[in-house]
matplotlib code that plots the C-alpha trace (Angstrom):
import matplotlib.pyplot as plt

x = [-69.2, -71.6, -75.2, -77.5, -79.8, -82.6, -86.3, -87.0, -85.2, -82.9, -81.0, -77.5, -74.3, -71.5, -68.2, -65.4, -62.2, -60.3, -56.4, -53.8, -51.1, -48.1, -48.4, -46.8, -48.5, -46.1, -42.9, -40.3, -42.7, -44.9, -47.6, -49.4, -53.0, -56.0, -58.3, -61.6, -60.8, -57.1, -57.5, -58.1, -60.8, -62.5, -64.5, -67.4, -70.5, -73.5, -77.1, -80.7, -83.4, -85.4, -82.7, -82.0, -78.2, -76.4, -73.1, -70.0, -67.0, -63.7, -60.7, -57.4, -55.4, -52.4, -54.3, -53.4, -56.7, -60.3, -62.5, -66.2, -68.2, -70.8, -72.6, -74.5, -76.8, -78.1, -81.1, -80.2, -77.9, -74.6, -75.1, -74.4, -71.4, -73.0, -73.2, -70.1, -67.1, -64.6, -61.2, -58.4, -58.9, -62.5, -65.7, -69.0, -72.4, -75.6, -78.4, -80.2, -82.7, -81.7, -84.5, -83.4, -81.7, -78.7, -75.0, -73.4, -70.1, -69.2, -66.3, -65.0, -66.6, -64.2, -62.9, -60.8, -63.1, -61.0, -57.8, -59.5, -60.9, -57.5, -55.8, -58.0, -61.1, -63.7, -65.6, -69.0, -71.9, -74.6, -78.1, -79.6, -83.4, -86.0, -86.0, -82.0, -79.9, -79.5, -77.0, -73.5, -70.5, -68.1, -68.3, -65.6, -65.2, -63.2, -62.8, -60.9, -59.2, -56.3, -53.4, -51.5, -47.6, -45.0, -42.6, -43.4, -44.6, -42.2, -40.1, -38.8, -39.5, -42.4, -44.3, -46.4, -49.6, -49.6, -52.3, -51.2, -51.4, -54.8, -56.2, -55.0, -56.2, -52.8, -52.8, -49.3, -51.3, -54.5, -55.1, -57.7, -58.0, -55.3, -52.1, -50.3, -50.9, -53.5, -55.4, -52.9, -50.3, -51.1, -53.6, -55.7, -59.5, -60.0, -63.1, -63.6, -65.4, -69.1, -69.2, -71.4, -69.4, -70.7, -68.5, -69.1, -67.3, -67.0, -65.1, -63.5, -62.1, -61.6]
y = [68.8, 70.9, 71.5, 68.5, 70.4, 67.9, 68.8, 65.2, 62.9, 59.9, 57.0, 58.3, 55.9, 57.5, 55.7, 56.9, 55.2, 55.6, 56.0, 56.5, 58.4, 60.7, 64.2, 67.7, 69.5, 72.5, 73.2, 70.4, 68.9, 65.7, 63.9, 60.4, 61.4, 59.2, 60.5, 60.1, 60.0, 61.0, 64.7, 66.6, 67.4, 64.5, 64.5, 66.8, 65.0, 66.4, 65.2, 66.6, 66.1, 63.0, 61.3, 57.5, 57.5, 53.9, 54.5, 52.5, 52.6, 51.0, 50.7, 50.6, 47.2, 49.1, 50.9, 50.2, 50.5, 49.7, 52.8, 53.8, 57.0, 58.9, 61.5, 63.8, 64.2, 60.9, 59.8, 56.4, 54.6, 56.5, 58.4, 55.1, 54.4, 51.1, 49.9, 50.8, 49.5, 48.2, 46.6, 47.2, 45.7, 45.6, 47.4, 48.1, 49.4, 51.0, 52.9, 55.8, 58.6, 62.3, 63.5, 66.9, 69.6, 71.3, 71.3, 68.6, 67.3, 63.7, 62.1, 58.5, 57.3, 54.3, 54.3, 56.3, 58.7, 61.8, 60.3, 59.4, 62.8, 64.4, 62.4, 64.0, 61.9, 64.3, 66.4, 68.1, 66.5, 68.9, 67.8, 70.4, 71.6, 70.7, 73.9, 73.7, 76.8, 80.3, 80.6, 81.8, 82.4, 80.3, 78.0, 77.2, 74.2, 75.1, 73.3, 74.1, 71.5, 70.9, 68.4, 67.1, 66.1, 64.7, 67.5, 71.1, 73.3, 73.4, 70.5, 68.8, 65.5, 62.8, 63.7, 61.3, 61.8, 62.6, 61.4, 63.0, 66.5, 65.5, 64.5, 67.8, 69.8, 71.4, 71.4, 72.2, 73.2, 74.9, 74.9, 75.1, 72.4, 70.2, 72.1, 75.3, 77.7, 75.7, 78.7, 81.4, 82.6, 80.6, 78.6, 81.6, 81.6, 84.1, 86.1, 88.9, 92.1, 91.7, 87.9, 85.9, 83.5, 80.7, 79.4, 75.7, 76.2, 73.3, 72.6, 69.3, 69.8, 67.7]
z = [-21.3, -23.3, -22.1, -22.7, -25.0, -24.5, -23.6, -22.5, -20.2, -21.6, -20.6, -19.9, -19.5, -17.5, -17.4, -14.9, -14.2, -11.0, -11.6, -9.0, -10.8, -9.8, -10.9, -10.1, -7.1, -7.2, -9.1, -8.2, -6.0, -7.0, -5.4, -5.9, -6.6, -6.5, -9.2, -11.0, -14.7, -14.3, -13.1, -10.0, -9.7, -11.5, -14.6, -14.7, -15.1, -16.7, -17.1, -16.9, -14.2, -14.9, -16.7, -15.9, -15.4, -15.8, -13.9, -14.6, -12.2, -13.0, -10.7, -12.7, -12.4, -10.9, -8.0, -4.9, -2.9, -3.5, -4.2, -4.6, -5.5, -3.4, -5.8, -3.7, -6.5, -6.2, -4.1, -2.7, -0.3, 0.2, -3.1, -5.0, -2.7, -1.3, -4.8, -6.2, -3.8, -6.7, -6.1, -8.2, -11.6, -11.2, -12.2, -10.8, -12.1, -10.7, -11.9, -10.6, -11.6, -11.5, -9.2, -8.1, -10.2, -8.8, -8.9, -6.3, -5.3, -5.9, -3.9, -2.8, 0.3, 1.0, 4.5, 5.6, 3.8, 4.6, 3.2, -0.1, -0.7, 0.6, -2.1, -5.0, -5.1, -5.8, -8.4, -9.5, -11.1, -12.6, -13.0, -15.2, -14.7, -17.2, -19.0, -19.2, -18.3, -19.7, -22.8, -21.8, -23.7, -21.6, -18.7, -16.4, -13.7, -10.4, -7.1, -3.9, -2.0, 0.3, 0.4, 3.5, 2.6, 4.7, 3.8, 4.2, 1.5, -1.4, -0.1, -3.5, -4.8, -4.5, -1.2, 0.6, 2.1, 5.9, 8.1, 10.9, 9.3, 7.7, 11.3, 12.7, 9.4, 8.9, 5.2, 3.4, 0.0, -0.4, -4.1, -7.0, -9.7, -7.8, -8.0, -7.3, -10.0, -11.7, -12.7, -13.0, -15.8, -19.0, -17.5, -16.2, -16.8, -19.8, -21.1, -23.4, -22.5, -22.6, -22.5, -20.1, -18.0, -15.8, -13.0, -11.6, -8.3, -5.7, -2.5, -2.5, 1.1, 3.0]

ax = plt.figure().add_subplot(projection="3d")
ax.plot(x, y, z, "-o")
ax.set_aspect("equal")
plt.show()
């Protein structure tokens, strides 16, 4: 999203839906990702320091698991996790004040937390400082993460999550933005000579 462009705080409504969906993780390989907003990483959230944020979290009716959200930019119980535990087909709501400027990770904090994060449930929230940020020509959003699949790297077809590999921290895929080659070839980040670029970079882990 573009800079807020505001000189004063405001009330901001953020709506995010958890969607469990099958998508490619590599050529010929698919995976059932758990997502915030249908993408990995999840939707980039952008507010201003001092804003009052009304956060709505929906969990799609066809989800198999309950989910919640822990925003590291929130000052409060579990970053909102305690207030946002949401069963499939339901919605939750909580309100927070964005007290501290910075770039923060958010993720699902439903147990087992590592499994939810390993399946793609993370993103970034930017809380802009009161004076805003310097103007740039382009902004890009990049998150690194790992995936743990039953089949080895490149094994074709739909690959299920491997809890054993996750516990042992033996990932089959270490990627940027959710899949192999997500930032290469036709999807490469581009810029022109002399342009000023801002990169928002996060580490989803787990």
